[in-house]
Every structure is written in C-alpha cells, then in structure tokens.
C-alpha positions, -999 to +999 in steps of 0.1 A: -590+340+085-595+354+050-571+380+038-580+412+021-571+397-013-595+368-007-624+393-003-617+411-036-636+388-059-667+385-037-668+423-032-665+431-069-690+404-076-714+420-050-709+454-067-718+438-101-748+421-086-760+454-070-755+472-104-775+445-122-803+447-096-804+485-099-804+485-137-830+457-139-852+477-114-850+508-136-860+488-167-888+471-148-900+504-132-894+488-097-887+519-076-881+500-044-854+479-061-836+510-073-839+527-039-823+496-022-796+488-047-783+523-056-769+532-022-751+499-021-730+505-052-702+528-041-697+513-006-692+479-022-668+493-048-650+512-021-647+481+000-633+462-031-608+490-036-597+488+000-590+450-004-568+459-034-547+483-014-563+514-029-549+549-022-570+566+005-582+593-019-598+568-042-619+554-013-628+590-003-638+598-039-660+567-041-677+576-008-684+611-020-700+594-050-721+574-025-733+607-010-742+620-044-761+588-051-781+590-019-790+627-024-801+622-060-827+596-048-848+627-040-863+649-066-860+681-045-839+710-058-818+711-026-810+674-029-799+679-065-775+706-054-763+686-025-757+656-047-739+677-072-717+691-045-709+657-032-699+645-066-678+676-071-659+668-040-652+633-054-639+648-086-615+670-066-602+638-049-598+622-083-578+652-096-556+653-066-551+615-070-542+618-107-514+643-100-494+656-130-501+628-154-495+634-191-525+633-213-528+630-251-522+665-267-555+663-286-575+655-255-576+690-240-590+707-272-616+679-276-628+682-240-628+720-242-650+719-273-673+694-256-676+715-225-683+748-243-708+732-268-727+713-241-730+742-217-740+767-244-767+743-257-781+735-222-779+770-208-812+785-221-832+755-210-818+751-175-836+766-145-821+801-139-809+792-104-791+761-116-772+775-146-741+787-128-738+757-104-743+733-133-717+751-155-692+751-127-697+715-120-695+706-157-661+724-159-648+704-129-661+672-143-646+679-177-612+686-163-614+653-143-624+634-174-596+648-193-569+642-166-582+606-161-569+598-196-533+601-183-537+570-162-545+548-192-573+535-213-595+522-184-594+554-164-598+575-196-629+556-206-642+560-170-638+597-171-655+600-205-684+578-193-688+599-161-690+630-183-716+613-205-737+601-175-739+635-159-746+651-193-776+628-196-788+640-161-784+676-172-805+671-204-832+658-181-830+688-159-832+710-190-863+690-200-848+679-234-863+648-251-850+617-235-839+582-245-863+554-235-856+545-198-833+575-193-824+566-157-812+532-169-787+549-192-776+574-166-769+546-141-753+522-166-728+548-177-722+559-141-716+524-128-692+516-156-675+550-151-668+545-114-656+509-119-632+519-147-618+548-128-612+525-098-595+500-121-574+526-137-562+540-103-556+505-089-536+494-120-514+525-118-509+521-080-498+485-086-475+495-115-457+524-098-442+505-069-432+477-093-414+503-115-397+519-085-385+484-074-371+477-109-353+510-110-338+506-075-327+470-084-310+483-116-292+512-098-279+488-072 
C-alpha cells in the first residue's frame, strides 16, 4: 500500500500536467480543454498538499480557489462576484494561516502604493456596481500578498503573482487594452502563485516542528 509521501510526486506532476494542458488550450483557443483542465488544478494541488501533511487551512484555501476557478468559467456578472467571494474566503484562510509573521519593513509601503495606484487608475473604467466589491477584494488580496512575504521567498513571490494575476483580470473587466492571449497570462501567474504559496506554507510547516525539536533537545 502506497504511503501519502509516495503519492506526492505523482500528484504534483498531475497538477503540472493539468496546468500545461490549460495554458496550452488557452494559447490554442481550445475552450473545451480549458473548461476541463481548469477545475482540476486546485483539487490536485490540494491533494498534493495533503500528502505533504499540510495544515488544514491551506487545503481549505486551495479549495476556495477551486470554487473561484469554477465560477469564473462563466462570463455572467453574478458568477464573477461569486468567484471573487470564493477567492476572498481563500485569502482570509491564508491570512489566518500566516499568523503574525514578520515582513520586510519596506514591503508595506510598496504594497500600499501599489494598491492605491491600481484602484485609483481602474476605478473610472470599472462598472459602477463592481467598483466597491473590486476595491474591497483588492485590499484583502494586497494584505495577503504582503503578509505572504513573511514566510519566505517562495510564498512572497506567490502572493505577488496572485496580486498580478487578479490585477490582469481587473484590467479586462475595466476594458483596458490587453496583452496577446490575456487569459494565458492570467492563468500562468495564477497557477504559479498558488503553487508557490503552497510551497511556502509547506516549507514553513516542516521547518517549525524541526526548530521546536532542536530547541527542546537543547533545553534538555
């Protein structure tokens, strides 16, 4: 019988494969491939996290991400709001998970400037009924991205990429000029973000018990 650890490599490989299929489908304009692959991403990453002994809140955060992914497959306004709400719940889980980690002193001013500048620029071009929800979500996401940096380089990069991914979505909602294959860039940054956040949390979870063991051994 295979142990959880034995399943880690196949599961993260399956996540990478699903991401490759999704991104390839977006580049090729194959809607069916995107529709099939996108909902598989977060369950596979969550299953991988479980095999690595992930904290429960990390798994919940990834499953809220899955909910957001599924809702955003629809172009309806209600689905956009539902998806944003699901992602927001995931960010709350991440923040709770991060706890009172220390971040770089220059990170807070930098993220504050990014938030104010981005919301101010997007505000006039957003649909009136989405302005407040988008601004509120952007604030929560920015705080999550900032706090993620306290877990290390991987989680910090994941938080920054998540912020970039959702900013790209917001520019599309505001009908700004887009990069070629805009959905590809949204999903590429998003997949990298969720993987790096997962890696950062797992690395920290593995390091903390080891540190506690060393401290207890030293004291005894």
